[in-house]
One Martini backbone bead per residue (centre of mass of N, CA, C, O) as a GRO file, in nm:
protein
   72
    1MET     BB    1   0.924 -13.914   8.434
    2PRO     BB    2   0.761 -13.785   8.661
    3TYR     BB    3   0.884 -13.646   8.949
    4GLU     BB    4   0.658 -13.743   9.140
    5ASP     BB    5   0.688 -14.044   9.081
    6PHE     BB    6   0.980 -14.073   9.163
    7ILE     BB    7   0.934 -13.986   9.461
    8ALA     BB    8   0.729 -14.204   9.530
    9TYR     BB    9   0.915 -14.445   9.498
   10ILE     BB   10   1.115 -14.362   9.720
   11GLU     BB   11   0.907 -14.338   9.951
   12ALA     BB   12   0.799 -14.632   9.937
   13VAL     BB   13   1.107 -14.766  10.013
   14GLY     BB   14   1.338 -14.574  10.040
   15THR     BB   15   1.668 -14.479  10.051
   16ASP     BB   16   1.782 -14.758  10.160
   17ARG     BB   17   1.622 -14.901   9.870
   18THR     BB   18   1.780 -14.708   9.671
   19ILE     BB   19   1.883 -14.702   9.317
   20LEU     BB   20   2.066 -14.494   9.113
   21VAL     BB   21   2.032 -14.463   8.765
   22SER     BB   22   2.107 -14.488   8.410
   23ASP     BB   23   1.968 -14.504   8.056
   24THR     BB   24   2.150 -14.322   7.929
   25GLY     BB   25   2.367 -14.250   7.619
   26GLN     BB   26   2.245 -14.212   7.379
   27ALA     BB   27   2.269 -14.024   7.099
   28ASP     BB   28   1.978 -13.854   7.198
   29ASN     BB   29   2.110 -13.834   7.481
   30ILE     BB   30   2.223 -13.776   7.766
   31ARG     BB   31   2.462 -13.809   7.979
   32PRO     BB   32   2.468 -13.993   8.257
   33VAL     BB   33   2.610 -13.780   8.434
   34ASP     BB   34   2.395 -13.560   8.379
   35ALA     BB   35   2.154 -13.705   8.486
   36ILE     BB   36   2.250 -13.752   8.779
   37ARG     BB   37   2.303 -13.458   8.848
   38ASP     BB   38   2.014 -13.363   8.815
   39VAL     BB   39   1.890 -13.533   9.021
   40ILE     BB   40   2.061 -13.446   9.264
   41ARG     BB   41   1.966 -13.151   9.252
   42ASP     BB   42   1.661 -13.208   9.292
   43LEU     BB   43   1.693 -13.361   9.567
   44LEU     BB   44   1.817 -13.123   9.716
   45GLU     BB   45   1.579 -12.924   9.667
   46SER     BB   46   1.383 -13.145   9.814
   47GLY     BB   47   1.558 -13.220  10.091
   48TYR     BB   48   1.765 -13.415  10.055
   49SER     BB   49   2.026 -13.567  10.181
   50GLU     BB   50   2.346 -13.649  10.134
   51ASP     BB   51   2.339 -13.924  10.253
   52ALA     BB   52   2.094 -14.036  10.078
   53ILE     BB   53   2.226 -13.986   9.810
   54HIS     BB   54   2.483 -14.157   9.854
   55ALA     BB   55   2.321 -14.419   9.883
   56MET     BB   56   2.163 -14.413   9.608
   57VAL     BB   57   2.456 -14.375   9.415
   58GLY     BB   58   2.614 -14.631   9.602
   59GLY     BB   59   2.581 -14.765   9.890
   60ASN     BB   60   2.357 -14.967   9.826
   61ALA     BB   61   2.505 -15.126   9.595
   62ALA     BB   62   2.755 -15.201   9.770
   63GLU     BB   63   2.594 -15.374   9.983
   64LEU     BB   64   2.507 -15.592   9.767
   65LEU     BB   65   2.805 -15.675   9.667
   66PHE     BB   66   2.950 -15.629   9.984
   67LYS     BB   67   2.884 -15.837  10.186
   68GLU     BB   68   3.020 -15.940  10.478
   69SER     BB   69   2.912 -16.240  10.475
   70ASP     BB   70   3.064 -16.310  10.202
   71PHE     BB   71   3.371 -16.288  10.375
   72ALA     BB   72   3.338 -16.507  10.622
   0.00000   0.00000   0.00000
């Protein structure tokens, strides 16, 4: 996907509603960890904050999985 489209999707919903994952790892693709690292680098270079990136690569998914109300 073109990087501009990728950024447009993030901007459309916000970093607080974005979860970054990789579907790489097949024999002819780069390793998932390398794909995510490349995206993080690009997002930092595009001006996204470390807090926003942390949310997109883990925090937002954790909130969905471990809602406080689920344990009350």
